[in-house]
C-alpha positions in Angstrom: 47.3 1.3 -12.9 47.3 4.7 -14.2 44.3 6.7 -14.8 42.9 10.3 -15.9 39.7 12.4 -15.9 38.3 14.3 -18.5 35.8 16.4 -17.4 33.2 17.6 -20.2 30.8 20.5 -18.9 27.8 20.5 -21.2 25.1 22.7 -21.5 22.5 20.5 -19.8 24.8 18.3 -18.1 28.5 17.3 -17.0 30.1 14.0 -17.8 33.0 12.6 -16.2 35.5 9.9 -17.7 37.8 7.8 -16.0 40.4 6.8 -18.3 43.7 4.7 -18.4 46.7 4.6 -20.0 45.2 1.9 -23.2 42.7 4.8 -23.3 40.1 2.0 -21.9 36.9 3.6 -20.3 37.1 2.1 -16.9 34.0 4.6 -15.8 31.9 7.6 -15.9 29.4 9.7 -14.2 26.9 12.7 -15.7 24.8 15.0 -13.7 22.6 17.4 -14.8 21.6 20.6 -14.1 19.1 24.1 -14.7 18.5 25.6 -17.8 17.3 29.9 -17.1 15.0 30.8 -19.8 13.6 33.9 -17.9 12.8 35.8 -21.0 12.5 34.9 -25.0 16.3 34.8 -26.7 17.9 34.2 -22.4 19.6 31.4 -21.8 21.6 31.2 -18.4 23.0 29.1 -15.4 24.2 29.5 -12.0 27.9 28.3 -12.2 27.6 27.0 -8.3 25.6 24.4 -10.6 28.6 23.5 -12.2 30.8 23.2 -9.0 28.1 20.8 -7.5 27.4 19.2 -10.4 30.9 18.2 -10.9 32.1 17.4 -7.8 28.8 15.1 -7.5 29.6 13.1 -10.7 33.8 12.9 -9.9 32.5 11.1 -6.5 30.3 8.9 -8.4 33.0 8.3 -10.7 35.3 7.3 -7.9 32.3 5.5 -6.2 31.9 3.5 -9.4 35.3 2.8 -10.4 36.5 1.5 -7.2 39.9 3.4 -7.7 42.5 4.7 -5.9 42.2 8.4 -6.0 45.9 8.2 -5.8 46.2 6.4 -9.1 44.6 9.2 -10.8 47.3 11.3 -12.1 45.6 14.1 -14.0 42.4 15.9 -15.6 41.8 18.2 -17.6 38.1 19.8 -19.0 35.9 20.4 -22.1 33.7 23.2 -21.5 30.8 25.2 -23.6 31.7 28.0 -25.2 31.5 31.9 -25.3 29.1 31.6 -21.5 30.0 34.9 -20.0 31.3 34.2 -15.9 31.5 38.0 -14.5 33.6 37.9 -11.5 33.6 40.2 -8.5 36.9 41.0 -6.7 36.9 38.2 -4.4 36.2 35.7 -7.1 32.6 35.3 -6.9 30.2 35.5 -10.0 28.1 38.8 -9.7 25.5 37.4 -11.3 24.2 34.2 -13.2 26.3 33.1 -17.0 24.9 33.8 -19.7 25.3 31.1 -22.0 26.6 30.8 -25.9 22.8 30.4 -27.0 21.5 33.3 -25.7 20.5 35.7 -28.0 19.2 39.3 -26.5 23.0 40.8 -28.1 21.8 41.7 -31.6 22.3 45.8 -30.8 25.7 45.4 -29.3 26.9 43.2 -32.6 26.2 45.9 -34.4 28.1 48.3 -32.1 31.0 46.1 -32.5 30.7 45.5 -36.0 30.7 50.0 -36.2 33.0 50.5 -33.4 36.0 47.9 -35.0 35.2 47.9 -38.8 37.7 45.4 -41.1 39.7 45.0 -37.2 37.0 42.8 -36.5 37.6 39.8 -39.1 42.1 41.2 -39.2 42.2 40.4 -35.0 39.7 37.8 -34.0 38.8 36.1 -37.2 35.1 36.0 -36.4 32.0 38.1 -37.1 30.3 39.3 -34.2 27.7 37.4 -33.2 24.9 37.0 -30.4 26.5 33.9 -28.8 30.0 35.4 -28.4 31.6 36.6 -25.5 32.4 40.6 -25.7 28.4 41.2 -27.0 27.5 40.1 -23.6 29.7 41.8 -21.7 28.5 44.9 -23.3 25.4 44.1 -22.7 26.1 43.4 -18.9 27.5 46.8 -18.8 24.9 48.8 -20.7 21.9 47.4 -19.1 22.8 46.0 -15.7 25.6 49.1 -14.9 25.7 47.9 -11.0 26.1 44.5 -11.8 29.2 45.6 -14.2 30.4 47.9 -11.7 30.9 45.1 -9.3 33.1 43.0 -11.8 36.4 42.9 -12.2 37.5 40.4 -14.4 35.7 37.2 -16.2 36.3 33.8 -17.1 34.2 30.6 -19.7 32.5 28.5 -18.2 35.0 25.3 -17.7 37.9 28.3 -16.2 35.4 29.3 -13.4 34.7 25.5 -12.4 38.5 25.2 -12.6 39.4 28.1 -10.7 37.1 26.6 -8.4 38.8 23.3 -8.2 42.5 24.9 -7.9 42.2 28.5 -7.0 43.8 29.5 -10.1 42.3 32.1 -13.0 43.4 31.2 -16.4 42.0 30.7 -20.1 43.1 28.2 -22.7 43.2 29.4 -26.1 40.9 27.3 -28.0 37.9 28.9 -25.8 39.7 32.5 -25.9 39.2 32.6 -29.4 36.0 32.3 -28.8 34.9 36.0 -27.1 36.0 38.3 -29.9 39.0 39.7 -27.7 41.4 37.6 -29.0 44.3 38.6 -31.5 43.9 34.8 -32.7 46.9 34.8 -34.9 49.1 36.4 -32.6 48.0 34.1 -29.6 47.0 36.9 -27.4 44.6 39.6 -26.1 43.8 41.8 -28.5 45.0 45.8 -27.2 42.5 46.9 -30.0 39.7 45.2 -29.0 39.7 46.3 -25.4 41.0 49.6 -25.9 37.9 50.3 -28.2 35.5 49.2 -26.1 37.1 50.3 -22.2 38.0 47.1 -21.4 40.8 46.9 -18.8 43.5 44.2 -19.7 43.2 42.9 -16.1 39.6 41.7 -16.7 41.4 39.2 -18.8 43.0 36.0 -16.9 46.5 34.6 -18.0 46.7 32.7 -21.6 47.6 29.3 -21.3 47.7 26.1 -24.6 44.9 24.0 -23.5 47.1 21.4 -22.3 49.0 23.6 -19.9 50.0 22.4 -16.8 48.0 25.4 -14.1 48.3 23.4 -10.8 47.0 21.0 -8.2 43.7 19.9 -6.9 42.9 22.5 -3.8 42.4 20.9 -0.4 39.1 22.2 0.0 38.4 21.0 -3.5 39.8 17.7 -2.8 37.3 17.4 0.1 34.6 18.1 -2.6 35.3 16.1 -5.0 37.2 12.9 -3.6 40.0 13.7 -5.5 43.9 13.5 -4.1 45.6 16.8 -4.0 48.4 15.3 -6.4 46.3 15.2 -8.9 47.3 16.9 -11.9 45.4 20.0 -13.2 45.7 20.3 -16.8 43.8 23.9 -18.7 41.5 21.5 -21.1 40.1 23.7 -23.7 36.9 24.7 -25.9 34.1 21.7 -26.3 34.5 21.9 -30.1 38.4 22.0 -30.3 38.2 18.8 -27.3 35.7 17.3 -29.6 38.3 17.4 -32.1 41.1 16.0 -30.2 38.8 12.9 -29.2 38.1 12.4 -32.5 41.4 12.3 -33.6 41.0 15.5 -35.7 44.8 16.5 -35.5 46.3 16.7 -39.3 45.4 18.5 -42.5 42.5 16.6 -44.3 40.4 15.5 -41.7 36.7 17.1 -40.7 34.6 16.4 -37.8 30.7 16.2 -37.4 29.4 16.7 -33.8 26.1 16.7 -33.2 25.0 17.7 -29.1 23.1 20.0 -28.3 24.1 22.5 -30.8 25.9 20.8 -34.4 29.9 21.7 -35.3 31.5 21.0 -39.0 35.1 21.4 -38.2 37.9 20.6 -40.5 41.5 21.2 -39.3 43.6 24.4 -40.0 47.8 23.5 -40.3 48.3 27.7 -39.8 46.2 30.9 -39.5 46.6 31.3 -43.6 43.2 30.7 -44.2 40.3 33.0 -45.0 37.1 32.4 -44.8 35.5 35.7 -44.8 33.9 35.2 -41.1 31.7 32.9 -43.4 32.9 30.0 -40.6 34.6 30.5 -37.8 38.0 30.5 -37.2 39.7 29.3 -33.5 43.0 27.7 -32.1 42.9 24.1 -32.2 43.4 22.2 -28.6 46.5 21.3 -30.2 49.5 23.9 -30.4 49.7 25.9 -32.9 47.0 24.9 -34.9 43.6 25.8 -35.9 40.4 24.8 -37.1 37.8 26.3 -39.7 34.1 25.4 -38.1 30.5 25.6 -39.3 27.1 25.7 -36.5 24.4 24.4 -36.1 22.5 26.1 -33.3 19.9 23.6 -32.4 21.3 20.3 -34.0 20.2 17.6 -31.5 18.6 20.2 -29.9 15.7 20.0 -32.5 15.1 16.6 -31.7 14.8 16.5 -28.5 12.5 19.6 -28.9 10.1 17.4 -31.5 9.9 14.4 -29.2 9.2 17.0 -25.8 6.4 18.4 -27.9 5.3 15.2 -29.7 6.3 12.4 -28.3 7.1 13.5 -24.6 7.8 10.3 -22.3 9.1 8.2 -25.2 13.0 7.5 -25.9 14.6 8.5 -29.0 14.4 4.5 -30.2 10.7 5.0 -30.0 9.9 8.1 -31.5 12.1 7.2 -34.3 10.7 3.5 -34.9 9.8 3.8 -38.6 12.1 6.1 -39.8 14.2 3.8 -42.1 11.3 3.0 -43.6 10.4 6.5 -44.8 12.0 7.3 -48.3 14.8 10.0 -48.6 13.0 13.6 -48.7 10.2 12.3 -46.3 7.6 12.5 -48.9 8.6 16.0 -50.1 8.5 17.4 -46.3 11.4 19.3 -45.2 12.2 21.3 -41.9 14.6 23.9 -41.0 16.3 23.6 -37.4 15.9 27.5 -37.3 14.0 27.4 -33.7 16.5 29.3 -32.2 17.9 31.1 -34.6 20.8 29.9 -36.5 25.0 30.7 -36.8 25.8 29.5 -40.2 25.6 30.5 -42.8 23.1 33.0 -42.0 23.9 35.0 -38.8 20.6 35.6 -37.4 18.7 35.8 -34.1 15.3 36.2 -35.4 14.9 33.3 -38.3 12.6 31.0 -36.9 12.4 27.1 -37.9 9.7 25.8 -40.1 7.9 22.7 -41.5 7.8 22.9 -45.6 5.2 20.7 -47.4 3.0 19.1 -45.2 0.1 17.2 -46.5 -2.5 14.8 -45.2 -0.3 11.7 -46.0 2.5 12.9 -43.2 2.7 10.2 -40.1 4.7 11.0 -37.4 7.7 9.1 -39.0 7.5 11.7 -41.6 8.4 14.2 -39.4 10.8 12.6 -37.5 13.0 11.5 -40.3 12.3 15.1 -41.9 14.3 16.7 -38.8 16.8 14.7 -38.9 17.6 15.8 -42.6 16.5 19.2 -42.0 19.6 18.9 -38.9 21.6 17.5 -41.5 21.4 19.7 -44.7 22.3 22.3 -41.9 25.3 21.2 -41.0 25.9 20.9 -44.9 25.7 24.5 -45.1 29.2 24.5 -43.6 30.8 21.8 -46.1 29.0 23.7 -49.1 31.3 26.7 -47.6 34.4 24.9 -47.3 34.3 23.2 -50.8 33.5 26.5 -52.6 36.9 27.5 -50.7 38.8 24.8 -52.3 38.5 22.3 -49.0 38.5 18.8 -49.7 36.0 16.8 -47.4 36.0 13.3 -48.5 36.2 11.9 -45.1 34.2 12.6 -41.7 34.5 11.4 -38.2 31.1 11.7 -36.6 30.3 11.6 -32.9 27.6 13.3 -30.9 24.2 12.5 -30.8 23.9 11.8 -34.8 27.1 9.0 -34.1 24.2 7.0 -32.5 22.2 6.1 -34.6 23.1 4.1 -38.1 20.2 5.6 -39.8 21.1 9.0 -39.6 25.1 8.1 -40.1 24.2 6.6 -43.5 22.2 9.9 -43.8 25.0 11.8 -43.2 26.8 10.5 -45.8 24.5 10.4 -48.6 24.2 14.2 -48.0 27.6 15.1 -47.1 28.6 12.8 -49.9 31.4 11.4 -48.4 32.2 8.8 -46.4 31.2 9.1 -42.5 33.3 7.3 -40.0 31.8 6.1 -36.6 33.9 5.6 -33.9 34.6 2.3 -31.4 34.8 4.3 -28.3 32.9 7.7 -29.2 33.1 10.3 -25.9 33.3 13.2 -27.4 34.9 16.0 -25.5 35.5 14.5 -22.9 38.2 12.1 -24.7 39.6 15.3 -25.4 40.1 16.7 -22.5 41.0 12.8 -21.2 43.8 12.8 -23.6 45.0 16.3 -22.9 46.0 15.3 -19.6 47.2 12.0 -20.4 49.5 13.9 -22.6 50.5 16.4 -19.9 51.2 13.7 -17.6 53.5 12.5 -19.2 52.2 9.2 -20.7 52.9 10.1 -24.6 55.2 12.5 -26.4 52.4 14.4 -28.2 48.5 14.3 -28.6 49.1 12.2 -32.4 50.5 9.9 -30.5 48.4 9.8 -28.1 45.3 9.7 -30.8 47.1 6.6 -32.1 46.1 4.9 -29.1 43.1 6.0 -27.4 40.8 6.9 -30.6 39.8 3.8 -32.2 38.1 4.0 -35.7 34.7 1.7 -36.2 32.3 1.6 -38.9 32.8 3.6 -41.9 29.3 4.7 -44.4 29.4 5.1 -47.7 27.4 7.2 -49.6 25.3 5.6 -51.8 24.9 7.7 -55.3 21.1 7.4 -56.3 19.9 8.7 -52.8 23.2 11.8 -53.2 21.6 12.9 -55.9 18.3 12.9 -54.2 19.5 14.5 -51.5 21.7 17.0 -53.4 19.0 18.3 -55.0 16.9 18.6 -51.7 19.7 20.3 -50.1 19.0 23.3 -53.0 15.7 23.6 -52.1 16.5 23.7 -48.5 18.9 26.4 -49.0 16.2 28.6 -50.3 14.3 28.3 -47.4 15.9 30.7 -44.9 15.7 33.5 -48.0 11.8 33.0 -48.7 10.8 32.9 -44.7 13.0 35.6 -43.3 10.7 38.8 -43.7 7.9 36.7 -42.3 10.2 35.3 -39.3 11.2 39.5 -38.9 7.3 39.7 -38.9 6.2 37.9 -36.6 9.3 38.8 -33.8 7.3 41.4 -32.4 4.7 38.8 -31.9 6.9 36.4 -29.1 6.9 37.0 -26.0 
């Protein structure tokens, strides 16, 4: 039996999957690592923690499975997007990585808008947002000039990890699309953007497709991980692109809901002609010559984790959510907005913060917990609302991540999204997409579509309840008012946050 490994380099942990040629999961392993929040709005990690965590996870995977490392034919990666890893001439990080959920770069975003004007959307197809990579580069250039002077090139998180396993620098198109440095349609680094900010082309790594072969495991990495040096390494993709692959979002008409730390609504695009005017993201897919449009909720699963850690510390999620199904839709007039770290879609606002609206003495913890789940789902529905307004049909949504593990939440998604929501039998998220890239690269299947027919297994479908959907439609329109009603208040409060 032959195997491939999918590595999912997430924000809080790295997860590795061992998959055979029939798409069966044989083993998985996870290692966590630290996040650093030195100041309000800052979010950083030490790239060496990714390497150590991945090496340990791969060792655990091999031990757990008992497989011969020589039988692992390929490995590929899914990675958290946008994170800036600045490297010196010896490929060593010059500072900690600045992550996707870091919001310090508002000033640099406005600079990008002033400098590029209409070129920003026509070339990069995305607005300048704090989470993207170019604003981070400009922040370091402005506020840490000595550090910037030591840097000679940059990578994204999974690309640094892959560099440490192979000795070679590359970046795939799906991840490069989130840097604000890529010409999305032309699939090349934009000379216009680079020259506008005096960034030399040598700063940018060679571009490859997500399924591209980029080398083999080095002798040093073989010792570190337990993998054979004959294991083929394939580039991998952005976590959202890999999540789409792993959920079978490989043809027009399919939409994905992914609830992790952040939340994503993603719809397949066959070419680069769609124009959402920057209201949602538009990126290169992990499937060659394909694209996707995507809306993001910054604090999706994170909102639920925050609620548990603050009000139910030490309890399991199941214990915290006990009784939620007994609470009627709408949580007895209680609404929650998940803006606890700012927001991305449809409000690109780093200063907005979350709210509980409508609290009264009858509300219990179960009401608050359900309101958090509903608020996260309302936020995701903002993206679906934009897709439908642009003429897209959204009637079947594949749901993955934390929201796909709870039947109550899956039914809630169907009711709020007003669409059929499909849960997967073997839901493994972006890690499965990474494994599929390795499987196709290893020659097991001729295309990702053919691989998806075997690897992606649908389970139950949840259908919207008409009466509940009508109630949620009314509540959703009320929810949409909260941002504008609280924006000025939150801007005033910003000065008081440390």
